[in-house]
C-alpha positions as CSV (number, residue, x, y, z in Angstrom):
1,X,12.2,-62.1,81.1
2,X,15.4,-64.2,79.7
3,X,13.2,-66.4,78.3
4,X,11.2,-63.7,76.2
5,X,14.7,-62.4,74.8
6,X,15.7,-65.7,74.3
7,X,12.6,-66.3,72.0
8,X,12.7,-63.2,70.2
9,X,16.4,-62.5,69.3
10,X,16.6,-63.8,66.2
11,X,13.3,-62.0,65.0
12,X,14.5,-59.1,62.7
13,X,11.8,-56.3,62.3
14,X,9.9,-56.4,58.9
15,X,10.1,-54.2,55.7
16,X,13.2,-52.1,57.3
17,X,16.1,-54.3,56.0
18,X,17.4,-54.8,52.1
19,X,15.7,-57.2,50.3
20,X,18.4,-57.5,47.2
21,X,21.4,-58.7,49.0
22,X,23.3,-60.7,45.8
23,X,27.0,-61.9,45.3
24,X,29.4,-58.7,44.2
25,X,32.5,-58.3,42.7
26,X,34.9,-55.6,44.7
27,X,38.3,-54.6,42.5
28,X,40.9,-53.2,44.0
29,X,42.5,-51.0,41.6
30,X,45.6,-50.5,42.9
31,X,46.6,-54.2,42.8
32,X,43.7,-55.9,40.7
33,X,42.5,-57.9,43.6
34,X,38.8,-59.1,43.0
35,X,37.1,-60.6,46.0
36,X,33.3,-61.6,46.1
37,X,31.1,-60.8,49.0
38,X,27.5,-60.4,49.5
39,X,26.4,-56.8,49.4
40,X,22.8,-54.6,48.4
41,X,25.8,-51.9,46.5
42,X,24.6,-50.5,43.2
43,X,26.7,-51.3,40.2
44,X,26.9,-49.9,36.6
45,X,29.8,-52.7,35.7
46,X,29.9,-56.1,35.7
47,X,33.0,-59.1,35.7
48,X,33.3,-62.6,35.2
49,X,34.9,-64.3,38.1
50,X,35.2,-68.3,37.5
51,X,32.8,-68.2,34.5
52,X,30.1,-66.4,36.3
53,X,29.2,-62.9,36.0
54,X,29.1,-60.7,39.0
55,X,28.0,-56.6,39.5
56,X,31.2,-54.8,40.1
57,X,32.1,-52.2,42.6
58,X,35.8,-50.6,42.0
59,X,38.0,-49.7,45.3
60,X,40.6,-47.2,45.1
61,X,41.9,-49.3,48.4
62,X,41.2,-52.4,50.3
63,X,42.7,-54.8,52.6
64,X,44.7,-56.3,49.9
65,X,46.7,-53.0,49.9
66,X,46.2,-50.6,52.8
67,X,49.2,-50.5,54.8
68,X,47.5,-51.6,57.8
69,X,46.5,-54.8,56.5
70,X,49.7,-55.6,54.3
71,X,52.6,-54.0,56.8
72,X,53.7,-51.8,54.0
73,X,54.4,-48.7,55.2
74,X,53.9,-46.7,51.6
75,X,50.7,-45.8,50.8
76,X,50.5,-45.5,46.6
77,X,48.2,-42.5,46.3
78,X,46.5,-43.4,42.9
79,X,43.9,-40.6,42.4
80,X,46.4,-38.0,43.0
81,X,45.0,-36.4,46.0
82,X,47.8,-33.8,46.6
83,X,47.1,-32.3,43.2
84,X,43.3,-32.5,43.9
85,X,43.8,-30.4,47.0
86,X,45.7,-28.1,45.6
87,X,43.7,-27.3,43.0
88,X,40.5,-27.1,44.9
89,X,42.0,-24.9,47.4
90,X,44.6,-22.9,44.9
91,X,41.5,-20.1,45.1
92,X,41.9,-19.4,48.4
93,X,45.8,-18.7,47.8
94,X,46.4,-14.7,48.8
């Protein structure tokens, strides 16, 4: 039983995993930090990093700006979340 597990542990099922992994640039819009990682995420824009062009995914927050990772307690509201909430639910006021 144990040897059967060891033989099959690195085999992945065929046809269920994405084939389009590639390097993608993720940009934190709150601090303009850019990092590259492999992803299958669809991107409409591109960015040049170190002389090469990569698909670009824009983020509102990442590990470089999140209070948990930075140790800062203040979180900048880049998307106006409070205003969006108030506008969305203002129709329910009595």
